[in-house]
C-alpha angles and dihedrals in degrees: 000000000000147000126249126189141190115202088337096311113124105233116211121228117199113218101182130344105325095338109118133190112277124207097226112019126067118235131177110278101233138351113306094204136027103024089022095216094146120091132250100016108144091204089062123084124265110267128180086245095045120034148140122215138248087006135351096234099055107359115136097202115080128185133175139175134194137160111206118188151089120324129197091020120199127223116256094020117127110222124197119190124191122167126164115193133191123195123200133194107214129191104215095184088062097054096274098309110178107231097181140000128198131175136203136177134216118195141151147139131226140160112217109240096183134023111237113235107269139163120271116286117265136209127238118297138183091274091066121084124203107229099179147282130258142166127243143163122254107243092214102043104018088231117149113249137192114217122197108197121207132170123213140167116281124261098032122139117266118287117249107231091195091064089073120081114210128186125185120215121194125219094274093051097259113145114227132201113289112253122254120285110294130246111234119215123182127191129170155139134239092286107040145006128216119208122202115198104200124203118186107221121218 
């Protein structure tokens, strides 16, 4: 569980499908089947960042690695990261009995002084998936925001918010002026990134 912000905007992190990180309830980190992005499931294949030794089926040594955090950071943006993790050792042969539980927290705040050299921004492509849209209040300013949430493979160049055309239509069908250019915030893990395209609504 956790909550991460960029200049006061709460930035969504998709964990699996349409399941997003919640600030006060633990959820599994990734998909336990299909794409196998969750950790520790014996039915998933071995991976350098998620492995049992000496073998996946019956190895008693487990190791995992992840690097959650903001990607394609922007100069002048204040980023706040807070993740609370809970690891459980489960005996699947005993009906899922929990043998041990340990927790740890990752948190920090920084304002980016310089933008690292990155390739030019890119528009949306077939590798991205629209998850949804929602409104939220900015935690720093109280401004009403519209968030468009998109998932994408990790390691891509930053997404160009100006490549998206957005029109707002009121309840009687009258088209209003488009909002100002959006801020684009990206957060992710080893397996997937989530982009929040944030429009401040007037």
